[in-house]
N, C-alpha and C positions, 0 to 999 in steps of 0.2 A: 251229233251221231253219238246214241248212247250205250253203255255195255254193261254187262252185269258186274256188279260190284261198283259202280257209278251213281251218285244220287242225281235224280233228276234233273236237278240245276247245274250240274256240271256240263261243261262244253269239251268235248274230245274230238279233235277235227281228224276228218279222214287222213290218214296217211300217219297218225299217231300210232305207236306200238303199246301196248300196256300188258304186261306180264300177268299170268295166271294168278288168281288169289289178290292180285291187287286191289285196294280200296281206293273211291276217288269221293271225296265229301264235297259239301255244299260250295256252290259257286266257284268250284275251280275251272282253269282253262289251261288244255293240253293241246298244243299247237301241234299242228302236221310236221311230221320229221322228228319228232321228241319220241325217244326210246325210254320206257320206265320198267323196270324188271318185275320179276315176280314177287309176290308176298311184300307189297309196299303199301304204304299208307300216306296218302296225300291229305292233310287236313283243310280245313275251310279256309277257301278264298287262296289257295295256291294257284301260282301260275306257271307254267312250263313253256320256254319257248322253243321253237322248232329244231335249234342246233344243240339241243341239251341231252345228255345221256346219264340216266339215273340207273344205279345196279340194282340189285335185289335185296329184298329185305331191309330197305329204307323206310324212315319215318321222317317225312317233312311235315311239321307242324303248322300250325293255322298263319295266314298273313305270310307265307315266304314266296319270293319270286326268284325262279331260276331263270337267267338271261342266255342268250347264245354265248358261247364260250365256257359255260361251267359243267364240268364232268364231276357225277358223284360217283364214287365206287360202291360196291356192296357193303349193307349192314351199317349205314351211317344213319346218325341221328341230327337233324337242323331243328333246332328249337323256335319257338313261336316268334315270329317277326325277325327273323334272321334277315341281313340284307346282303344281297350280292350284286357287284357291279361288274361291268366290261368294257367299258372305256375310262381311260384315266385321264382325260383331259376334254370330257363332253361340252358341247354347246348345241343349244336350241336350234341354231340357223346353219350349222355346219354338220353334213354327215359324215359319222365315224364307222359306218359299217365296215369298213376296209380297215379298222385298227382295233377290232376286238382283242382285248387279252385274255388268254384263256387262263381258268382256275380250276385246279384239281383237288378234289377231297378224297383221300385215299381211304381205302376200306377200315371201317372199324371207328372212324372219328366221330366227334360229337361236337356239333356248333352250339354254343348257347344261346339262350333268349337274347332278341335283341343286338347281337354280335353282328360288326361288319366286315365283311371280307372284300377288300378291295382288290381288284381284278390282277391277274398276272402272277397270282402266288401258288404254291402248293401246300396243301395240309397233310402232314404225313399219316402214314397209318396210326390207329388208335390215340390220335391226339385230341385233347379237349381244350376248345376256346372256351374261357369263360363267359360268363353272360355279360353284354354290354361292351365286350372288347372289341377294339379296332385292329384288324390283321392287315399290317401293310408290307409285310415281307415273309417269307417260307417259314412253316413251323415243321419242326421235327416230327419224325416217329416217336409217340408216346408223351410228348411234351405238353405239358399244362401252360396255356399262356393266357394272361390276363392283362388287363390294364388299356389306356389310350395312349399312346399305341402299344398294341400287346406285345408282351415280353415273357419270356420262359421264367416261371415262378415254381415249377417243380415237375414232376414226371408221373405219368398215370399208366395203371396194369392195363390189359387188353380186356380185362373184365370191368373196368372204369373206377377202380379205388385208387385213391391218390398214393403214391409210393413212398416208403420210408427208408430212409439212409440205412444201409446195413453196417454190419461191423468191420466188413474189409473194404479197402478204399475203393472206390468207385462201383460199389455193389449196393443196389437197391431191392426190396422186397415187398411184396403186397401182404396185408394182413388179411385181405380178404380170399386170395385163393391160393396164397403160398409160393406163386411164383417168385422167381429170382431174375434179376436184370443187371447188366454190367454196363455202366457209362463209360464211353470214350471219348477223348477231346476234351475241351472247354469253352466257355462263352458261347458264341454264336455257332461255334463248328460242334459243340457237344451232341452225341448220338448215343442212344441207348438200344440195347439188344438182349433177346432172352440169353440167360445162360443155359 
């Protein structure tokens, strides 16, 4: 089934919901039951399973597969060849469809190219997962995580700039848009909020 905004080589199954203004590029497959919001772009060779929800304004770059159990909120950027999983202990000979672990990527987040998101985690709003990172646990809102396994290495503004430590204790500021944030807690429990 072809829709306006979809390349002729894209396959959009009957029962998939595609929002207004969404573009679906070469060799994509959107399965029945998938929900894609308005004004999204699905790059070349993107696969979206039937149990997936993608919010409005998202950019899913080339060669990304979104499997059952993945929820992408509004305005999320998923870089080329990023990987999402949905079963923690897969076996080819054992059905694990009843064992899908849900993964949630919150509003405004960025997943870098070639990053791997192991199922069962939540990526907080406006977080940034660096290219090639392997995310094995939840990521706080506004956190910048890098490495294998991914660890917090900084904080990121909702505009995408890496934040700089402010003069006051626990304060972080953005050189790009001048927003100011306050950090609460330390270590894995640290959180950042706009002031």
